[in-house]
C-alpha positions in Angstrom: 13.1 -17.0 4.7 10.6 -15.9 7.3 7.9 -13.0 6.0 9.3 -10.7 8.7 12.9 -10.9 7.4 11.8 -10.4 4.0 9.8 -7.3 4.9 13.1 -5.7 6.9 15.3 -6.7 3.9 12.9 -5.2 1.1 12.3 -2.2 3.6 15.8 -1.3 4.1 16.9 -1.7 0.9 14.2 0.7 -0.2 14.6 3.6 2.5 17.3 5.3 4.6 15.8 4.0 7.9 17.0 5.3 10.8 14.7 2.9 12.9 12.9 -0.2 11.7 11.5 -2.9 14.1 9.0 -5.6 12.4 7.2 -7.9 14.7 5.3 -11.0 13.9 2.3 -10.2 15.9 0.3 -13.2 14.5 0.0 -15.4 17.7 -2.1 -12.4 19.4 -4.5 -13.4 16.5 -4.7 -17.0 17.1 -8.4 -17.8 16.5 -9.2 -14.6 14.2 -9.7 -14.5 10.5 -6.5 -14.8 8.9 -4.4 -16.2 11.4 -2.4 -19.1 9.9 -0.8 -21.7 11.9 2.9 -20.8 12.5 2.3 -17.3 12.3 3.9 -14.7 9.4 0.6 -13.4 8.6 0.1 -10.3 11.1 2.7 -7.7 11.3 3.9 -4.5 13.2 6.1 -2.3 11.5 8.0 0.9 13.1 9.7 2.8 10.5 11.6 6.3 10.2 13.2 7.4 7.3 13.8 11.0 5.6 12.1 10.0 2.5 8.7 10.0 4.4 9.3 14.0 5.4 6.4 16.1 4.2 4.1 13.3 3.0 0.7 12.6 3.8 -0.4 9.7 6.4 -1.8 7.9 3.2 1.2 8.8 1.1 3.6 7.3 3.7 1.5 3.9 3.7 1.3 3.9 0.0 5.3 4.0 -0.3 5.7 1.4 2.4 2.9 -1.0 0.2 4.7 -0.1 -2.8 8.0 -0.9 -1.4 6.9 -4.1 -0.3 5.0 -5.2 -3.7 1.9 -7.1 -4.4 3.6 -10.5 -4.1 4.5 -9.8 -0.6 1.6 -8.0 0.8 -0.5 -10.8 -0.8 0.9 -13.2 1.8 0.4 -11.0 4.6 -3.1 -10.8 6.0 -2.8 -7.7 8.6 0.1 -4.9 8.5 0.1 -2.3 11.0 2.5 0.7 10.0 3.5 3.0 12.6 5.7 5.9 10.0 7.8 8.8 11.1 10.2 10.9 9.1 
């Protein structure tokens, strides 16, 4: 399974998403630190879910990181998050 698909599946299971877009942007980082041949190292995630209402920016990021878990986060070099309630 692609890392992108894993991220999508985990976030859909953890949150009541009304918007979820996961993009593998690894190729844009070719030659930079953490780039892996074949991609799957740099991701942009845009997520909207009611669970984020009233949370600070840091709390939203922590919630996403917690949902993804240490093992999956450990395989990602860069994760950009756009989170909305």
